[in-house]
C-alpha positions as CSV (number, residue, x, y, z in Angstrom):
1,M,-3.8,-10.0,-6.7
2,D,-7.1,-8.2,-6.3
3,Y,-6.1,-5.4,-3.9
4,R,-9.5,-3.6,-4.0
5,A,-10.7,-5.3,-0.7
6,I,-7.5,-4.2,1.1
7,I,-6.6,-0.7,-0.3
8,T,-9.1,1.9,0.8
9,I,-9.5,5.6,0.1
10,E,-11.4,7.9,2.5
11,P,-11.5,11.6,1.8
12,G,-11.0,12.6,5.4
13,K,-8.2,10.2,6.2
14,R,-4.5,10.9,5.4
15,G,-5.6,13.5,2.8
16,G,-7.6,10.9,0.8
17,R,-4.4,8.9,0.0
18,P,-4.8,5.1,-0.5
19,C,-4.5,3.3,2.9
20,I,-4.3,-0.3,4.0
21,R,-7.6,-1.7,5.4
22,N,-9.0,1.6,6.6
23,M,-5.9,2.1,8.8
24,R,-3.8,5.3,8.8
25,I,-0.9,3.4,7.1
26,T,-0.7,4.5,3.4
27,V,0.4,2.6,0.4
28,A,3.1,5.2,0.0
29,D,4.3,4.4,3.6
30,V,4.7,0.7,2.7
31,L,6.4,1.5,-0.6
32,G,8.7,3.9,1.1
33,W,9.8,1.4,3.7
34,L,10.4,-1.2,1.0
35,A,12.4,1.3,-1.1
36,A,14.5,2.2,2.0
37,G,15.6,-1.4,2.2
38,Q,13.2,-2.8,4.8
39,T,12.1,-6.4,4.1
40,P,8.5,-7.4,4.4
41,S,9.5,-9.3,7.6
42,D,11.0,-6.0,9.1
43,I,7.8,-4.1,8.3
44,L,5.5,-6.8,9.8
45,S,7.7,-6.8,12.9
46,D,7.4,-3.0,13.2
47,F,3.7,-3.0,12.4
48,P,2.1,-6.2,13.6
49,E,-1.3,-4.9,12.5
50,L,-0.2,-5.4,8.9
51,T,-0.1,-8.7,7.1
52,D,2.0,-10.1,4.2
53,Q,-1.1,-9.8,2.1
54,D,-1.3,-6.1,2.9
55,I,2.2,-5.5,1.7
56,R,1.5,-7.4,-1.5
57,A,-1.7,-5.4,-2.0
58,A,0.3,-2.2,-1.8
59,L,2.7,-3.4,-4.4
60,A,-0.2,-4.6,-6.7
61,Y,-1.9,-1.2,-6.3
62,A,1.3,0.6,-7.2
63,A,1.9,-1.6,-10.2
64,D,-1.7,-1.2,-11.4
65,R,-1.5,2.6,-11.0
66,E,1.8,2.6,-13.0
67,R,0.2,0.6,-15.8
68,R,-2.7,3.0,-16.0
69,L,-0.4,6.0,-16.2
70,V,1.6,4.5,-19.0
71,T,-1.5,3.5,-21.0
72,A,-3.0,6.9,-20.6
73,S,0.0,8.7,-22.2
């Protein structure tokens, strides 16, 4: 998945952390909810402004970042 059209980084928003579609919901927020046991359906119910594609983009971004960290070491 190409997450680049969904994950945005703005220096003045949420401390420059990666966000979903210019909203104030960060990739870390989505990952934290998933790690806490929420299902994508739970998240979409709590945050109707998000889409299933947004959740997958957050996961893809995290996976890509992890790959880059491993390759850099």
